ZADO-1210 file (C-alpha; in nm, 4 decimals, padded with zeros to 6 digits):
<atoms>
<atom x="-04.9884" y="-09.9523" z="08.3621" code="MET" pos="1"/>
<atom x="-05.3749" y="-09.9701" z="08.4229" code="ASP" pos="2"/>
<atom x="-05.3157" y="-10.0044" z="08.7952" code="ILE" pos="3"/>
<atom x="-05.0593" y="-09.7329" z="08.8022" code="PHE" pos="4"/>
<atom x="-05.2852" y="-09.4854" z="08.6187" code="LEU" pos="5"/>
<atom x="-05.5760" y="-09.5727" z="08.8542" code="SER" pos="6"/>
<atom x="-05.3755" y="-09.5094" z="09.1683" code="VAL" pos="7"/>
<atom x="-05.2166" y="-09.1860" z="09.0280" code="ILE" pos="8"/>
<atom x="-05.5583" y="-09.0574" z="08.9319" code="SER" pos="9"/>
<atom x="-05.6794" y="-09.0999" z="09.2848" code="ILE" pos="10"/>
<atom x="-05.3700" y="-08.9395" z="09.4287" code="TYR" pos="11"/>
<atom x="-05.4390" y="-08.6223" z="09.2270" code="VAL" pos="12"/>
<atom x="-05.7046" y="-08.5262" z="09.4824" code="PHE" pos="13"/>
<atom x="-05.4428" y="-08.5603" z="09.7584" code="ILE" pos="14"/>
<atom x="-05.2098" y="-08.3272" z="09.5640" code="LEU" pos="15"/>
<atom x="-05.4950" y="-08.0717" z="09.5297" code="LEU" pos="16"/>
<atom x="-05.5483" y="-08.0775" z="09.8988" code="GLY" pos="17"/>
<atom x="-05.1788" y="-08.0237" z="09.9641" code="PHE" pos="18"/>
<atom x="-05.1535" y="-07.7341" z="09.7187" code="LEU" pos="19"/>
<atom x="-05.4724" y="-07.5838" z="09.8530" code="ALA" pos="20"/>
<atom x="-05.3368" y="-07.5919" z="10.2201" code="LYS" pos="21"/>
<atom x="-05.0008" y="-07.4587" z="10.0931" code="ARG" pos="22"/>
<atom x="-05.1593" y="-07.1658" z="09.9284" code="LYS" pos="23"/>
<atom x="-05.4322" y="-07.0767" z="10.1838" code="LEU" pos="24"/>
<atom x="-05.2706" y="-07.2011" z="10.5032" code="LYS" pos="25"/>
<atom x="-05.4782" y="-07.0863" z="10.7973" code="ASP" pos="26"/>
<atom x="-05.7705" y="-06.9696" z="10.5720" code="GLU" pos="27"/>
<atom x="-05.8327" y="-07.3445" z="10.5069" code="LEU" pos="28"/>
<atom x="-05.9155" y="-07.5271" z="10.8287" code="GLN" pos="29"/>
<atom x="-05.9032" y="-07.9149" z="10.8167" code="GLU" pos="30"/>
<atom x="-06.1185" y="-07.9499" z="11.1181" code="LYS" pos="31"/>
<atom x="-06.4270" y="-07.7913" z="10.9670" code="SER" pos="32"/>
<atom x="-06.3905" y="-08.0150" z="10.6556" code="LEU" pos="33"/>
<atom x="-06.3442" y="-08.3219" z="10.8753" code="VAL" pos="34"/>
<atom x="-06.6518" y="-08.2463" z="11.0687" code="ILE" pos="35"/>
<atom x="-06.8571" y="-08.2103" z="10.7429" code="ILE" pos="36"/>
<atom x="-06.7105" y="-08.5410" z="10.6222" code="SER" pos="37"/>
<atom x="-06.7577" y="-08.7511" z="10.9350" code="ILE" pos="38"/>
<atom x="-07.1145" y="-08.6273" z="11.0349" code="TYR" pos="39"/>
<atom x="-07.2671" y="-08.5923" z="10.6830" code="PHE" pos="40"/>
<atom x="-07.0795" y="-08.7321" z="10.3807" code="LEU" pos="41"/>
<atom x="-06.9271" y="-09.0441" z="10.5397" code="GLN" pos="42"/>
<atom x="-07.2660" y="-09.1725" z="10.6413" code="PRO" pos="43"/>
<atom x="-07.3943" y="-09.1113" z="10.2909" code="MET" pos="44"/>
<atom x="-07.0987" y="-09.2990" z="10.1513" code="LEU" pos="45"/>
<atom x="-07.1489" y="-09.5981" z="10.3806" code="THR" pos="46"/>
<atom x="-07.5335" y="-09.6082" z="10.3181" code="PHE" pos="47"/>
<atom x="-07.4768" y="-09.5877" z="09.9425" code="TRP" pos="48"/>
<atom x="-07.2102" y="-09.8440" z="09.9370" code="GLY" pos="49"/>
<atom x="-07.4010" y="-10.1041" z="10.1512" code="LEU" pos="50"/>
<atom x="-07.7045" y="-10.0820" z="09.9083" code="ASN" pos="51"/>
<atom x="-07.5340" y="-10.1135" z="09.5728" code="THR" pos="52"/>
<atom x="-07.5813" y="-10.4931" z="09.5863" code="LYS" pos="53"/>
<atom x="-07.7948" y="-10.7460" z="09.7800" code="SER" pos="54"/>
<atom x="-07.5868" y="-10.8890" z="10.0600" code="ILE" pos="55"/>
<atom x="-07.5420" y="-11.2696" z="10.0903" code="ASP" pos="56"/>
<atom x="-07.3261" y="-11.5111" z="10.2665" code="ALA" pos="57"/>
<atom x="-07.0463" y="-11.4698" z="10.0113" code="ALA" pos="58"/>
<atom x="-07.0326" y="-11.0964" z="10.0690" code="LEU" pos="59"/>
<atom x="-07.0327" y="-11.1397" z="10.4473" code="ILE" pos="60"/>
<atom x="-06.7260" y="-11.3491" z="10.4298" code="LYS" pos="61"/>
<atom x="-06.5046" y="-11.0666" z="10.3072" code="ALA" pos="62"/>
<atom x="-06.5230" y="-10.8371" z="10.6127" code="PRO" pos="63"/>
<atom x="-06.5056" y="-11.1180" z="10.8623" code="PHE" pos="64"/>
<atom x="-06.1884" y="-11.2511" z="10.6816" code="ILE" pos="65"/>
<atom x="-06.0459" y="-10.8869" z="10.6845" code="TYR" pos="66"/>
<atom x="-06.1142" y="-10.8508" z="11.0546" code="VAL" pos="67"/>
<atom x="-05.9615" y="-11.1908" z="11.1365" code="GLY" pos="68"/>
<atom x="-05.6327" y="-11.1139" z="10.9533" code="ILE" pos="69"/>
<atom x="-05.6168" y="-10.7645" z="11.1048" code="SER" pos="70"/>
<atom x="-05.6540" y="-10.8972" z="11.4589" code="ILE" pos="71"/>
<atom x="-05.3981" y="-11.1567" z="11.3869" code="LEU" pos="72"/>
<atom x="-05.1600" y="-10.8988" z="11.2653" code="CYS" pos="73"/>
<atom x="-05.2281" y="-10.6726" z="11.5661" code="ILE" pos="74"/>
<atom x="-05.1301" y="-10.9685" z="11.8059" code="ILE" pos="75"/>
<atom x="-04.8051" y="-11.0217" z="11.6136" code="ILE" pos="76"/>
<atom x="-04.7343" y="-10.6428" z="11.6234" code="SER" pos="77"/>
<atom x="-04.8021" y="-10.6315" z="11.9950" code="PHE" pos="78"/>
<atom x="-04.5285" y="-10.8805" z="12.0763" code="PHE" pos="79"/>
<atom x="-04.2880" y="-10.7107" z="11.8281" code="LEU" pos="80"/>
<atom x="-04.3565" y="-10.3813" z="11.9940" code="ALA" pos="81"/>
<atom x="-04.2810" y="-10.5257" z="12.3382" code="LYS" pos="82"/>
<atom x="-03.9518" y="-10.6742" z="12.2027" code="THR" pos="83"/>
<atom x="-03.8117" y="-10.3657" z="12.0404" code="PHE" pos="84"/>
<atom x="-03.9708" y="-10.0623" z="12.2236" code="PHE" pos="85"/>
<atom x="-03.9706" y="-09.9638" z="12.5839" code="THR" pos="86"/>
<atom x="-04.1723" y="-09.6442" z="12.5547" code="GLU" pos="87"/>
<atom x="-04.5468" y="-09.7173" z="12.6099" code="PRO" pos="88"/>
<atom x="-04.6701" y="-09.4736" z="12.3340" code="LYS" pos="89"/>
<atom x="-04.4381" y="-09.5996" z="12.0714" code="GLU" pos="90"/>
<atom x="-04.5420" y="-09.9709" z="12.1666" code="ARG" pos="91"/>
<atom x="-04.9044" y="-09.8399" z="12.1086" code="SER" pos="92"/>
<atom x="-04.8274" y="-09.6983" z="11.7697" code="ILE" pos="93"/>
<atom x="-04.6340" y="-10.0004" z="11.6540" code="VAL" pos="94"/>
<atom x="-04.9148" y="-10.2278" z="11.7612" code="THR" pos="95"/>
<atom x="-05.2068" y="-10.0698" z="11.6118" code="ILE" pos="96"/>
<atom x="-05.1156" y="-09.8143" z="11.3430" code="SER" pos="97"/>
<atom x="-05.0512" y="-10.0750" z="11.0623" code="SER" pos="98"/>
<atom x="-05.3841" y="-10.2367" z="11.1164" code="ALA" pos="99"/>
<atom x="-05.5774" y="-09.9077" z="11.0651" code="ILE" pos="100"/>
<atom x="-05.5661" y="-09.8762" z="10.7014" code="GLY" pos="101"/>
<atom x="-05.7338" y="-09.6069" z="10.4738" code="ASN" pos="102"/>
<atom x="-06.0061" y="-09.8512" z="10.3637" code="THR" pos="103"/>
<atom x="-06.2581" y="-09.5803" z="10.3179" code="GLY" pos="104"/>
<atom x="-06.0871" y="-09.2652" z="10.1739" code="ASN" pos="105"/>
<atom x="-05.8459" y="-09.4678" z="09.9612" code="LEU" pos="106"/>
<atom x="-05.9713" y="-09.8269" z="09.9660" code="GLY" pos="107"/>
<atom x="-06.3068" y="-09.7619" z="09.8139" code="ILE" pos="108"/>
<atom x="-06.2058" y="-09.5215" z="09.5358" code="PRO" pos="109"/>
<atom x="-05.8971" y="-09.7478" z="09.4425" code="ILE" pos="110"/>
<atom x="-06.1073" y="-10.0573" z="09.4535" code="GLY" pos="111"/>
<atom x="-06.3464" y="-09.8840" z="09.2027" code="ILE" pos="112"/>
<atom x="-06.0461" y="-09.7817" z="08.9847" code="ALA" pos="113"/>
<atom x="-05.8978" y="-10.1266" z="08.9790" code="ILE" pos="114"/>
<atom x="-06.1796" y="-10.3693" z="09.0245" code="PHE" pos="115"/>
<atom x="-06.4770" y="-10.1593" z="08.9014" code="GLY" pos="116"/>
<atom x="-06.8136" y="-10.0618" z="09.0564" code="GLN" pos="117"/>
<atom x="-06.8794" y="-10.4307" z="09.1626" code="GLU" pos="118"/>
<atom x="-06.6159" y="-10.3895" z="09.4324" code="SER" pos="119"/>
<atom x="-06.8166" y="-10.1135" z="09.6124" code="ILE" pos="120"/>
<atom x="-07.0295" y="-10.3455" z="09.8191" code="ILE" pos="121"/>
<atom x="-06.7193" y="-10.5445" z="09.9359" code="TYR" pos="122"/>
<atom x="-06.5019" y="-10.2358" z="10.0107" code="THR" pos="123"/>
<atom x="-06.7891" y="-10.0708" z="10.1926" code="SER" pos="124"/>
<atom x="-06.8525" y="-10.3824" z="10.4117" code="LEU" pos="125"/>
<atom x="-06.4818" y="-10.3976" z="10.4812" code="ILE" pos="126"/>
<atom x="-06.4603" y="-10.0281" z="10.5634" code="ASN" pos="127"/>
<atom x="-06.7513" y="-10.0688" z="10.8183" code="VAL" pos="128"/>
<atom x="-06.5592" y="-10.3716" z="10.9712" code="ALA" pos="129"/>
<atom x="-06.2539" y="-10.1519" z="10.9827" code="ASN" pos="130"/>
<atom x="-06.4420" y="-09.8826" z="11.1622" code="VAL" pos="131"/>
<atom x="-06.5357" y="-10.1264" z="11.4389" code="PHE" pos="132"/>
<atom x="-06.1665" y="-10.2374" z="11.4605" code="VAL" pos="133"/>
<atom x="-06.0577" y="-09.8616" z="11.4846" code="VAL" pos="134"/>
<atom x="-06.3042" y="-09.7548" z="11.7442" code="TYR" pos="135"/>
<atom x="-06.2580" y="-10.0625" z="11.9737" code="THR" pos="136"/>
<atom x="-05.9031" y="-10.1918" z="11.9457" code="ILE" pos="137"/>
<atom x="-05.7658" y="-09.8754" z="11.7949" code="GLY" pos="138"/>
<atom x="-05.8963" y="-09.6407" z="12.0550" code="ILE" pos="139"/>
<atom x="-05.7830" y="-09.8779" z="12.3414" code="TYR" pos="140"/>
<atom x="-05.4214" y="-09.8503" z="12.2217" code="PHE" pos="141"/>
<atom x="-05.3969" y="-09.4924" z="12.1531" code="TYR" pos="142"/>
<atom x="-05.5946" y="-09.3859" z="12.4742" code="SER" pos="143"/>
<atom x="-05.4362" y="-09.6543" z="12.7019" code="ARG" pos="144"/>
<atom x="-05.3431" y="-09.4902" z="13.0411" code="GLY" pos="145"/>
<atom x="-05.5648" y="-09.1952" z="12.9976" code="GLN" pos="146"/>
<atom x="-05.9202" y="-09.3317" z="12.9592" code="PHE" pos="147"/>
<atom x="-06.0973" y="-09.6436" z="13.0749" code="SER" pos="148"/>
<atom x="-06.1897" y="-09.9107" z="12.8267" code="ILE" pos="149"/>
<atom x="-06.5638" y="-09.8491" z="12.8963" code="LYS" pos="150"/>
<atom x="-06.5330" y="-09.4760" z="12.8101" code="GLU" pos="151"/>
<atom x="-06.3354" y="-09.5528" z="12.4951" code="SER" pos="152"/>
<atom x="-06.5916" y="-09.8049" z="12.3731" code="LEU" pos="153"/>
<atom x="-06.8731" y="-09.5610" z="12.4434" code="LEU" pos="154"/>
<atom x="-06.7399" y="-09.3365" z="12.1694" code="ASN" pos="155"/>
<atom x="-06.8527" y="-09.5895" z="11.9096" code="ILE" pos="156"/>
<atom x="-07.2204" y="-09.4985" z="11.9628" code="VAL" pos="157"/>
<atom x="-07.1356" y="-09.1241" z="11.9087" code="LYS" pos="158"/>
<atom x="-07.0466" y="-09.2000" z="11.5348" code="LEU" pos="159"/>
<atom x="-07.3334" y="-09.1445" z="11.2920" code="PRO" pos="160"/>
<atom x="-07.1511" y="-09.3692" z="11.0540" code="LEU" pos="161"/>
<atom x="-07.2132" y="-09.6652" z="11.2746" code="ILE" pos="162"/>
<atom x="-07.5905" y="-09.6073" z="11.2929" code="TRP" pos="163"/>
<atom x="-07.6116" y="-09.5317" z="10.9166" code="PHE" pos="164"/>
<atom x="-07.4290" y="-09.8569" z="10.8552" code="ALA" pos="165"/>
<atom x="-07.6619" y="-10.0600" z="11.0658" code="LEU" pos="166"/>
<atom x="-07.9669" y="-09.8973" z="10.9005" code="LEU" pos="167"/>
<atom x="-07.8294" y="-09.9667" z="10.5491" code="ALA" pos="168"/>
<atom x="-07.7482" y="-10.3299" z="10.6429" code="LEU" pos="169"/>
<atom x="-08.1033" y="-10.3776" z="10.7892" code="SER" pos="170"/>
<atom x="-08.2705" y="-10.2392" z="10.4709" code="LEU" pos="171"/>
<atom x="-08.0476" y="-10.4520" z="10.2535" code="ASN" pos="172"/>
<atom x="-08.1097" y="-10.7659" z="10.4335" code="LEU" pos="173"/>
<atom x="-08.4878" y="-10.6905" z="10.4346" code="LEU" pos="174"/>
<atom x="-08.4678" y="-10.6250" z="10.0579" code="HIS" pos="175"/>
<atom x="-08.6078" y="-10.2714" z="10.0989" code="VAL" pos="176"/>
<atom x="-08.5652" y="-10.0995" z="09.7566" code="GLU" pos="177"/>
<atom x="-08.4426" y="-09.7348" z="09.7615" code="ILE" pos="178"/>
<atom x="-08.6020" y="-09.5000" z="09.5197" code="HIS" pos="179"/>
<atom x="-08.3586" y="-09.4222" z="09.2220" code="SER" pos="180"/>
<atom x="-08.3786" y="-09.0449" z="09.2849" code="SER" pos="181"/>
<atom x="-08.2755" y="-09.0919" z="09.6440" code="ILE" pos="182"/>
<atom x="-08.0092" y="-09.3373" z="09.5494" code="PHE" pos="183"/>
<atom x="-07.8657" y="-09.0902" z="09.2971" code="LYS" pos="184"/>
<atom x="-07.8409" y="-08.8197" z="09.5587" code="SER" pos="185"/>
<atom x="-07.6651" y="-09.0673" z="09.7943" code="LEU" pos="186"/>
<atom x="-07.4220" y="-09.1496" z="09.5136" code="GLU" pos="187"/>
<atom x="-07.3366" y="-08.7816" z="09.4799" code="MET" pos="188"/>
<atom x="-07.2757" y="-08.7505" z="09.8476" code="GLY" pos="189"/>
<atom x="-07.0616" y="-09.0744" z="09.8472" code="ALA" pos="190"/>
<atom x="-06.8287" y="-08.9478" z="09.5672" code="TYR" pos="191"/>
<atom x="-06.8198" y="-08.6042" z="09.7357" code="ALA" pos="192"/>
<atom x="-06.6994" y="-08.7754" z="10.0481" code="ALA" pos="193"/>
<atom x="-06.4266" y="-08.9677" z="09.8635" code="MET" pos="194"/>
<atom x="-06.2914" y="-08.6578" z="09.6943" code="VAL" pos="195"/>
<atom x="-06.3259" y="-08.4471" z="10.0188" code="LEU" pos="196"/>
<atom x="-06.1383" y="-08.7032" z="10.2414" code="GLN" pos="197"/>
<atom x="-05.8598" y="-08.7329" z="09.9738" code="LEU" pos="198"/>
<atom x="-05.8157" y="-08.3628" z="09.9864" code="MET" pos="199"/>
<atom x="-05.8187" y="-08.3474" z="10.3557" code="ILE" pos="200"/>
<atom x="-05.5430" y="-08.6090" z="10.3541" code="PHE" pos="201"/>
<atom x="-05.3327" y="-08.3829" z="10.1418" code="GLY" pos="202"/>
<atom x="-05.3997" y="-08.1009" z="10.3782" code="MET" pos="203"/>
<atom x="-05.2600" y="-08.3178" z="10.6659" code="PHE" pos="204"/>
<atom x="-04.9582" y="-08.4069" z="10.4664" code="LEU" pos="205"/>
<atom x="-04.8716" y="-08.0375" z="10.4300" code="TYR" pos="206"/>
<atom x="-04.8230" y="-08.0248" z="10.8066" code="SER" pos="207"/>
<atom x="-04.5640" y="-08.3062" z="10.8200" code="VAL" pos="208"/>
<atom x="-04.2227" y="-08.1816" z="10.9238" code="LYS" pos="209"/>
<atom x="-03.9292" y="-08.3968" z="10.7946" code="LEU" pos="210"/>
<atom x="-03.6585" y="-08.2626" z="11.0090" code="LYS" pos="211"/>
<atom x="-03.7225" y="-08.4669" z="11.3176" code="SER" pos="212"/>
<atom x="-03.8314" y="-08.8091" z="11.2046" code="LEU" pos="213"/>
<atom x="-03.8592" y="-09.1189" z="11.4382" code="ASN" pos="214"/>
<atom x="-03.6708" y="-09.3516" z="11.2035" code="LEU" pos="215"/>
<atom x="-03.6887" y="-09.6447" z="11.4404" code="LYS" pos="216"/>
<atom x="-04.0698" y="-09.6116" z="11.4463" code="LEU" pos="217"/>
<atom x="-04.0878" y="-09.5628" z="11.0680" code="ILE" pos="218"/>
<atom x="-03.8735" y="-09.8774" z="11.0101" code="PHE" pos="219"/>
<atom x="-04.0597" y="-10.1109" z="11.2340" code="HIS" pos="220"/>
<atom x="-04.4073" y="-10.0008" z="11.1222" code="VAL" pos="221"/>
<atom x="-04.2933" y="-10.0299" z="10.7577" code="GLY" pos="222"/>
<atom x="-04.1677" y="-10.3832" z="10.8103" code="ILE" pos="223"/>
<atom x="-04.5009" y="-10.4768" z="10.9648" code="ILE" pos="224"/>
<atom x="-04.7149" y="-10.2930" z="10.7102" code="LYS" pos="225"/>
<atom x="-04.5352" y="-10.3857" z="10.3928" code="PHE" pos="226"/>
<atom x="-04.3675" y="-10.7299" z="10.4663" code="ILE" pos="227"/>
<atom x="-04.5332" y="-10.9028" z="10.7574" code="ILE" pos="228"/>
<atom x="-04.9043" y="-10.8194" z="10.6820" code="ILE" pos="229"/>
<atom x="-04.8783" y="-10.9109" z="10.3000" code="PRO" pos="230"/>
<atom x="-04.7019" y="-11.2315" z="10.3792" code="ILE" pos="231"/>
<atom x="-04.9649" y="-11.3385" z="10.6339" code="ILE" pos="232"/>
<atom x="-05.2538" y="-11.2125" z="10.4180" code="SER" pos="233"/>
<atom x="-05.1478" y="-11.3912" z="10.1035" code="ILE" pos="234"/>
<atom x="-05.0851" y="-11.7146" z="10.2927" code="MET" pos="235"/>
<atom x="-05.4271" y="-11.7077" z="10.4606" code="ILE" pos="236"/>
<atom x="-05.6188" y="-11.5874" z="10.1441" code="LEU" pos="237"/>
<atom x="-05.4535" y="-11.8389" z="09.9252" code="LYS" pos="238"/>
<atom x="-05.5551" y="-12.1239" z="10.1649" code="SER" pos="239"/>
<atom x="-05.9184" y="-12.0245" z="10.1722" code="LEU" pos="240"/>
<atom x="-06.0043" y="-12.1204" z="09.8149" code="ASN" pos="241"/>
<atom x="-06.1996" y="-11.7867" z="09.7510" code="LEU" pos="242"/>
<atom x="-06.2752" y="-11.6364" z="09.4248" code="ASP" pos="243"/>
<atom x="-05.9728" y="-11.4366" z="09.2916" code="GLU" pos="244"/>
<atom x="-06.1865" y="-11.1158" z="09.2564" code="PHE" pos="245"/>
<atom x="-06.2768" y="-11.1337" z="09.6384" code="ILE" pos="246"/>
<atom x="-05.9161" y="-11.2262" z="09.7307" code="VAL" pos="247"/>
<atom x="-05.7780" y="-10.9250" z="09.5381" code="GLY" pos="248"/>
<atom x="-06.0188" y="-10.6842" z="09.7075" code="ILE" pos="249"/>
<atom x="-05.9478" y="-10.8093" z="10.0508" code="ILE" pos="250"/>
<atom x="-05.5716" y="-10.7973" z="09.9844" code="LEU" pos="251"/>
<atom x="-05.5970" y="-10.4436" z="09.8491" code="LEU" pos="252"/>
<atom x="-05.7872" y="-10.3335" z="10.1711" code="GLU" pos="253"/>
<atom x="-05.5313" y="-10.4894" z="10.3915" code="LEU" pos="254"/>
<atom x="-05.2439" y="-10.3043" z="10.2233" code="LEU" pos="255"/>
<atom x="-05.3797" y="-09.9583" z="10.1676" code="VAL" pos="256"/>
<atom x="-05.1643" y="-09.6913" z="10.3477" code="PRO" pos="257"/>
<atom x="-05.2194" y="-09.6105" z="10.7164" code="LEU" pos="258"/>
<atom x="-05.5288" y="-09.4007" z="10.7505" code="ALA" pos="259"/>
<atom x="-05.5571" y="-09.0423" z="10.8681" code="VAL" pos="260"/>
<atom x="-05.7661" y="-09.1749" z="11.1540" code="THR" pos="261"/>
<atom x="-05.4355" y="-09.2790" z="11.3077" code="ASN" pos="262"/>
<atom x="-05.3297" y="-08.9002" z="11.3252" code="VAL" pos="263"/>
<atom x="-05.6796" y="-08.8011" z="11.4536" code="ASN" pos="264"/>
<atom x="-05.6625" y="-09.0597" z="11.7471" code="LEU" pos="265"/>
<atom x="-05.2923" y="-09.0044" z="11.8384" code="SER" pos="266"/>
<atom x="-05.3644" y="-08.6266" z="11.8592" code="SER" pos="267"/>
<atom x="-05.6692" y="-08.6887" z="12.0646" code="LEU" pos="268"/>
<atom x="-05.4859" y="-08.8992" z="12.3150" code="TYR" pos="269"/>
<atom x="-05.1471" y="-08.7210" z="12.2901" code="ASN" pos="270"/>
<atom x="-04.9782" y="-09.0239" z="12.1626" code="CYS" pos="271"/>
<atom x="-04.6930" y="-08.8771" z="11.9443" code="LYS" pos="272"/>
<atom x="-04.9210" y="-08.7305" z="11.6654" code="PRO" pos="273"/>
<atom x="-04.6270" y="-08.5807" z="11.4746" code="VAL" pos="274"/>
<atom x="-04.4546" y="-08.9182" z="11.4498" code="ASP" pos="275"/>
<atom x="-04.7778" y="-09.0842" z="11.3462" code="VAL" pos="276"/>
<atom x="-04.8409" y="-08.8136" z="11.0799" code="THR" pos="277"/>
<atom x="-04.4892" y="-08.8860" z="10.9402" code="ALA" pos="278"/>
<atom x="-04.5958" y="-09.2783" z="10.9283" code="LEU" pos="279"/>
<atom x="-04.9043" y="-09.1917" z="10.7304" code="VAL" pos="280"/>
<atom x="-04.7031" y="-08.9832" z="10.4851" code="PHE" pos="281"/>
<atom x="-04.4281" y="-09.2542" z="10.4205" code="PHE" pos="282"/>
<atom x="-04.6811" y="-09.5366" z="10.3926" code="SER" pos="283"/>
<atom x="-04.8707" y="-09.3293" z="10.1323" code="SER" pos="284"/>
<atom x="-04.5656" y="-09.2398" z="09.9464" code="LEU" pos="285"/>
<atom x="-04.4448" y="-09.6045" z="09.9280" code="PHE" pos="286"/>
<atom x="-04.7850" y="-09.7393" z="09.8365" code="PHE" pos="287"/>
<atom x="-04.7833" y="-09.6575" z="09.4609" code="ILE" pos="288"/>
<atom x="-04.4922" y="-09.8692" z="09.3636" code="PRO" pos="289"/>
<atom x="-04.5615" y="-10.1239" z="09.6384" code="TYR" pos="290"/>
<atom x="-04.9269" y="-10.2143" z="09.5336" code="ILE" pos="291"/>
<atom x="-04.8172" y="-10.2506" z="09.1677" code="LEU" pos="292"/>
<atom x="-04.5521" y="-10.5115" z="09.2697" code="PHE" pos="293"/>
<atom x="-04.7859" y="-10.6907" z="09.5184" code="ILE" pos="294"/>
<atom x="-05.0779" y="-10.7212" z="09.2743" code="MET" pos="295"/>
<atom x="-04.8531" y="-10.8375" z="09.0014" code="GLN" pos="296"/>
<atom x="-04.6905" y="-11.0947" z="09.2240" code="LEU" pos="297"/>
<atom x="-05.0287" y="-11.2014" z="09.3506" code="PHE" pos="298"/>
<atom x="-05.1457" y="-11.2632" z="09.0030" code="GLY" pos="299"/>
<atom x="-04.8600" y="-11.5007" z="08.9197" code="LYS" pos="300"/>
<atom x="-04.9222" y="-11.7060" z="09.2253" code="MET" pos="301"/>
</atoms>
């Protein structure tokens, strides 16, 4: 019940975004809010999250394990996509979409709700690791055939989030203490980023049209996201002899719904953005009962 209420409380902000877009429609522009979030609030969220606790070797393990499992799942998805799909864009979507989870906008606040504030440093590090996956492997698959790999990788340096993450990591490793007043302001910006991104996600959901769904795509991505990835994740995490708290956080971050970033990238590179939006919607809809089941199952293992 606690997990259910925690997840539902997070989804309330998504509902608010949906209702706001439904009421205001063109008066409310998602793009403006996305720019504010990406260039101002998300860097604050990352900077704050990465300085909530001193980083040690145990903390670094979590993002590396997350990336390792994600890459393994991408490889498996790649071969499944080649087997069942002939259309290049659909192959790209099947290969990468499941690996780009909503580790920031949903992962961090749900981590706080389920595991408490001590989870922030882990979820923030995992989110930074996920950003590197998104803006390297993710951009390659979504932009394949239109841009060179070099041009795609250069987009990484344009993100302020990356630079703020590196600065935060440097200060943390050098044990530079941030003044409490500054840290409080960063915390305000961080929580504002979480709320705003959840509402932006709700606004995107309003644009989903259910009349022409790509059921084959939904089925295969769903199988990868909700069956293959958890099986692989649980097998690997159980074999690593990690603390249950850390294992639970990594598992949660691997299983969060598809990120809105999938929609942004698919739209940018003309890779069936409407179909990708539907995937994000259904993965988010299914996530509530699913995560309750997985967490309870994991706790009994």
